[in-house]
N, C-alpha and C positions, 0 to 999 in steps of 0.2 A: 782178869786184868791184864793178863799177857796181851791180850788183843788190844788193849788201849795204849799199852807200853810201845807195841811194835807198830802202831799206825795203822792198824788193818780196819778198812772200812768197806761195808757192802756197796756193791755196783748198783748205780741207780741209771735207770734209761730216761732218756727226756721224754719218751712215750708213756711214761707212767706218772711224771709229774710234770709240770711247768717249770721251765729252766729257773725263775725267780726262786722257787722253793728249793730246787737242788740248789742253787748257789748260797742259799741261805743254810742249809743243812750243811754244806761243805765248810762254812764258816764255822758253824758251831762245833764241827770236828777238828779244827786247827789245832794242830798240836802245841802252838804257842797260845797261851792263855790270854795273851794281851790283843790278840786277832779276834778272840771268839765275843760276838755280841753278848751283853747280859740280857736278863728276861724282858726288861723293859723295852730294850732295842728290838728284840724278836717279836715282841708284840707290835710295835710301831711299824716294823716292816711287813708283817702280816696285814696290818690293817690298810697299808698303802698298796698291797697286791690286790686287795680286793676292791 
């Protein structure tokens, strides 16, 4: 839980994943709950990516 409280996130290289997915992951990790997409929004974003 300390990782969550301290905001530590893994590094992600754009060579590992498309930028749109990286941006979505970062939104999901936002420390402010109001900035995070809900599950329905995540599904919609992923459908748009494909």
